[in-house]
Each structure stands twice: as C-alpha cells, then as structure tokens.
N, C-alpha and C positions, 0 to 999 in steps of 0.2 A: 151356209159358210158362217164360223165365228167370226164376230169385230175383234179388232186389237184392245179396246177396250172393255169388250166382254171378257178378257182372257188375263188381263193384269191382275196381278197379285195386288191387294190392298197393303199398302203401306202403313205400319205403325206409328201413332200418333207423338209428334215430337212433344215432350214433356219439358222444352225451353226452347226459349227465343233463339236459334242459330246464329242470328245476326247480333245479338247483343253479346251470348260468347264470343263470337267472332273476335267483335270490339274489343271487348276485356283482354283477351290473347295477345293481339296484337299491339294494344298500348303497353301489357306489361313486358313483352319481348322486346319491343323498341325502348321501355324503359329502361329496364336491365341492361341493354347495349349501350345505350346513350350516357347512363350514368356510370356505368364501369369505364367508359373514354373520357368522360368529364373528372373523374377521380383518380384516374390512375396515376397521375405525375404526383396529386398531395400525398394517397395513400403511399405511394415509394419513399418521400420524403420523409413524411411522419412515421409512418410505420413498417420502412424498410420491406415492404410485401406491395406490389403495383396490383395486387387484386383484394385486399385486405375489407375493401367496403363492399364489391361484390360478393363475397364469401359471408358477412355478415348479413346483407340483403337478400342473399339467398337462404339464410337460415329466418329471416324474419319472414320471408314468402312463404316456407315451410311451414312454420308455425301458423300463418296466417289461412294458409289451405288446410288445416288440421281443424282451427277453431272453428273457418267456414263450414267446415265437414260437419262440425255438431251443429253449429247455428241454424243449418239447411234443413235441419229436424224437428225445429220449433214452428208451432204454426204462427201465423200472425196474430192470431186472437190475444196469445200470450203476452205479446210485446203490449197490445192494448191495456190488456190488464193491468200489468205490472208497471204499467208507464209513469205514473206519479211516484211509487217508490223507488222507481230506477234513476227521476229526476233528482229525488230528496239524496238519494247516496252520491249522485254527481256535484251537488253543492257541497255535501260534506268534502268530497276529496278536492274541489277547487279550493274548499277553506283550509285544508290539510296542508296544500300547497306551500300554502303563505308561511306556515308555521316552520322557521328555523329548526335544521335538526331532521325534519321530516321532509319538506322539500329540497328537490336540488335545484342549484342557478348552475345557468352557464351565459355567458355573453351579456350578463347584466339582467338577466331576467329567470325567474321562479316557477318554470314551467313542469318539471318533472317530478313524479313521487315514486319510492321503491329502495332499495338497498343494493349499495356496490354495482355493478354494472346492470341490475336487473332494475332499470327505470322505466318509465311511462309516461309521456306526455300527456297531462289530462285533458288539454285544451282540444286535442285531436277527439277524443271521446264527447267533448261536448256538444259537438257538431252533431254526432250522431243522436247523442239523448235528445237536444232541443228538437230533431227531428220526430224522435217517438213519441216524443210527450204532446207536441204541437198536435200531431196526426189525431191522436186520442181526443184532446181539446175541442179542436174543429169539429169532431163526431160528437162528442157530448153536448155541444154548445153551438150547433149549426144554425138556429134560429137567431139566437143572440148574437151572433158573430155577422150575422145578414142584416139585422134590422136594429138591433140596441147599441148604444155607445159601450155599456160593461162590457159587451162582447168582446170588445179589443181593448178593453183597458186592464182587466185581469192578467191576461198573457203578457202584456207588456209590462207590469210589476214585476212578475217572474223574470221576463227577460231583461228588466233592469238591473235586479239581484245579480243576475248571472254576468251580464255586461261589467258590471261593480268588480267583482270578482277577476274576471279575464284582464281588466284592466290594472290593476294591483300586481299583475305578475311581473310585468306588463304583456299583453298581447293582443295591440289592436287589431291586429289581421284577423284574427279568430273571432273577434267582436265584431267586425266587418260582417264576414260570411255567415255566422250564426244570425245577425239581425237582418243581413239581407233576405237571408232564407226563410227567416218567420215571416218577413212582409209578403214576401212572393209566396208563401202557402196561404196566409189571410185573404191575399187577394183573389187567388186559386179559389178559395173557398165561397165567393161571391160578397164580399163585404162592400158596404154601399161604396161610390167611389168617392163621394165627398167625405166620408169618414176615414178612406183609405189615404187620401191626398192629404188630410190633415195629420195622420198620425207620421205619413211619409216626410211630411216638412217638419215634424217636430222630431224624428228621429235625424233625419237629414241634419239640422241644426245643431242635436244635441252630440253628433259624431265630428263636425265640425268644430264646436266648443271642444270637445275633447281633444281633437287634432291641433289645435294651437296652444294649448293649454301647457303642454310640455314642451319644453325648448328643443328637445330630439326632433318629437315629431314635427315641429313648426320650422325645424332646420331640414327635415326631409322633404317638406310641402315646397319651401322656397327653391332649393336645389331641384327637385323635378322640373319645374318651372325653367329655369335655365342652369343645365348641369356642368357646361362648360365655363360659368363663372368661377367656380370653384372645383377643378376637375381632380384635385390632390385632397378634398378635404369633404364637405357635405355631397360632393356632386361624383364620386370617384368609383362608385357600384356601376351607375348609372352610364356614365361615360364609357367605362371599360366593356358593360353589355352593349351599348350603342357600336362601339369598336365590332365588337361579335359580330352585329348583324350586319355593318359595311364589308366586314370582309367575306361575308357569305356568299353574296350575289345571289344568283340565279339555281347555282346547284352546289354550294358549298365549296371549302378546301378538300373535303375529304375526310372520309370517317378517321377519327383518331390524330386529325394534324391541326387540331385548333391550336392556335398560340394564344388565345386569351385564360386557356384553363391554366394555365401554368405561372401560376400566382399571381397573374393580372386581374382576374375575375373572382373575387372573392364568393365562396357559397357556391362554385359553379356545381357541384351535383346536387344540391338542395334547391335553395330558393331561384339561382339563376341556371338551371339547368337549359331552359327553353333558348337562351343566348348562345349556348355551345351545339344546341341542334341548330339553330341559325346559321353558325359558323361553319360548321361541319357539312350542314345537308341542303345548307342554302335555302331557298324560299320554296323550291318542292319539297324539301322535307318538311317545312314549316306548314305545307297545305297539306300533307298527307298526316300530319299528327292532327291538326286542327280538323281535317274530315273524321278520322276514327274517333274524334271527340264528339262531333257534331253526330256520328252516329251513334254511339253510345248513347248519348242524352236525349236522342230522338227514339230509340229504343224503349229508354227508361220510362220517357213520358206515355209509349204506347202501352206499356205495361201497366202502367197507374191508369190508363183510358180503361184497358180493357176491365180492370178489377172494379171500376164504376160501374161497369154497363153490367156486372154480376153483381151488383148490389153489396158490394165489398167496400164499403165506404173507407174505411180505415186503411186498406191495404194501398187505396187509390190515393190516399193523402200523403199515405209513407213512400211510396213510390215518388211521387211527385217531390216531396221534400228532397229526397235523395237527388233526384236530377236536377233540382235546383241547385244543390250544394256545387254537383259537380261542374255544372254550369259557369257557377260566380267563382268558385275557384280557379277554375280554369282560364276564365275569361280576364280575372283579376291580377293571374301569375303572368298571362301573356302583354297584360296592359304593362306590369310593371317592368318587364323585363325589355319591354318595346321605348319605355320612357311616355306611355300613354297617361301612367297613371303613377302616384306617388308610392316608393319603394316602402315596401312593407312585406315581413317574412311569411310568404305563402307557398309552398311547393305546389309542383305538378302532382294531382290526384295522379294515383297508380304508377307515377313514373319516378318520382326524385326519390333520393336516399332518405329514409327515416324509420325507423321500426315502428314507432306507435301508428304513423301515417298507414305502413303497408297494413298491421293489423287490424286498423278500425276500416279501411277501404275493402280489405277482404270479408270483414262481417257485413257490411254494406251489401257487395256481390251478393253474398251468399241470402241475404234476406231479399235481395231481390228477384233472386234466383227463385226462392220458396215461393213468394208473390206470383212469380209467373206460373209456376207448379200448379200450384191452388187455382189460378184463373183457367187454366187449362182443363184442370180435372172438372171444377166448375161447368165449362162449356160444353164437356161431354156428360156432364149430368152425372157426374160421380162425387162420393164423400169422398174426404182425404182419410185413408184408413191409418195414415200415420201419425195423424193429430190426437 
C-alpha cells in the first residue's frame, strides 16, 4: 500500500518570498485606497476632478512596475560594479537641482529637476543610491570598518557632502533618513562599538546644530513640544493631526468620512496620510498598517540574511540597507503624525502620493525581488542564467 507522501507530486520551488510579495501588494493597495480618500476633497476643489490624484498615482505606479520589471533583470553584481559612478552621477544631479532654471522649486524648496510636468525629486533617488554605494563600500573595506578609524571616516566625508547638498534644497527629512540608514548599515557591518558610539554622537550633535540653526526648523522643534501653545501658527499641522487621531478612536469614523482632510490638515494625502488613516480606520486600521510594514521589514532582513549565508555579502548589505530605510522612514512618518517626533516632510513608503517616491520604491522592490531570486537559485545550487 502506497503512503500518501510517496504519491504526492513534488511542488515547484518558489522563486520569490510569498510573504514579502503579500506585504507589498497589501501596502500598495491600502495606500491607493487611503490616498484616494485623503485627496478626494482637495482634488475636487483644485482640479475639478475628485480622482485626479488617484489617476496620477496609478500612472506613476504603472511606470514604476514597468521600470521595476527592467530592473528585475539586472544582476546585483552590476549595482556593486557601477556604485561609485552612480554616486557621482547622483551628486551631480543634487548640484544641478540648486541651479536656478534647472532645478524646480515648490513650497520654498528646490528639490525637483526636469522639464514641464516631467519632474523628478532627486532626494528620493539619493536614499536609493546611498544604500547602493555604502553596500559596496562595506564589502570592499570590511576589515577597515571593523577595526580602523579611517574605515568609517571615508564614508562620513561622502555622506557629509551629500548632506550639505540636501540641506541646501533644503530637505532635512531626507538628510535624517540617509544618515540614519548609513549609520545602521555600518553598525550591521561590525563596526567597533566605541567607534560607532563616537560617530553616532558626532552625527547626532551635527543634526541638532543644523536643526536649531534655521529659524523654521527651530520653530518646528519648539512647536512639537507644545503644539497647543500656538495652534494656528507653528503648531497648526500637528494639532490638526492630533485631532484626527483623537476622532478615530478604536475603529475609526469610517472610510471616506474624515473631517480633517477637508482643508484642515495640510498635506493629508502625502506627509500626513497616516493621520487620515487613524481618523477613518481607527486604532485597528493603524495596527494593520503597522503590522504589514513590520512583516515587510522582517522579510527584507530575512532576504538579506539568506544572501549572507550564501556568501553574497553585497546583496546582503543591499537588502539590509533597504530594510533600514523602509523601517526608519515609516517610523519617522508615524512619529511625526502622532506628535512623537518634530514635523518634517516624510511620506509613508509605498502609500503616500508622489511620483518620485513611487518610482524609487518600485525600483527598491524590484532589486529586493532580484536578491531573493538569486538567493533561491544559490540554495538550489543553480547559476543565474539571466545574468
């Protein structure tokens, strides 16, 4: 008599992490839903079309999927090979953004480059390129980073130059994310604890000095501590966000029924999307979103760990860097929306409205899928025939 196990057909090996794909699809789908809800009023008022921002986001997402499909075919070794040249190209773009006539300004910041409606926010690309470069640096100078002072001085000089260019735009939020991601990568690379603590203290001190040196940043810091003191001035954004959290309660007021998105809460479909989620879906909705992001970051780190187990150090650091970036930006965005952190312009990854953010996030997801695919081929003892 045959046993059941003997008659079972062997299943084909999965070439992608199903939980990772599940988390990405759920976050993107919920993002489209909540971004539409948050933007429908302002879209109708400004564009006389309630779904204007939804249509644009779908266009960006379609372009991002097409771009990601092309990136998916690029072997991770090529990112390592060209990382230095790509970083130089990035710094050139950051410099061009600051030139009047080439860079485009909005809300007092010069962050976009392009022509007419075809513009791109270079600071979003900066987050990606810094991870690509730092991953390669940590592989090439692994021993120096772990044992010598100069091992972390060199990348800090490069990071300092990038930070100066970002602050000239100005984009303090992107500077914080890039700096924190770089420090996290160097810690994971095995930097000595005393070196890391020294570097962390210096960077933290520099960020504090930068934050208090500009009047508008200092105003944001002081208003964050007590937004109700000036609720119609520097504390306006945070007080309106906190009102949204308060109205949401346990289960929210219902999808599409937010009051704060009706011109009370600025940037409801971008920087303060999580406040609208809190108001319409309540604590339950917030926990679901946070759980999905936690699942996403955990699976990204598992992809990185698997790459290192197969002696693919660069791919491992690349995945760790993207995981840190996602975790940091999501945490800061929630902290800003809930009043735990000072107000700064950071969107929810994969959820908030924004063409540049969507395109870069699609590239990140494609690179992570490629790393996972190569990991599984390595586990099966197969070479990647497409590389």
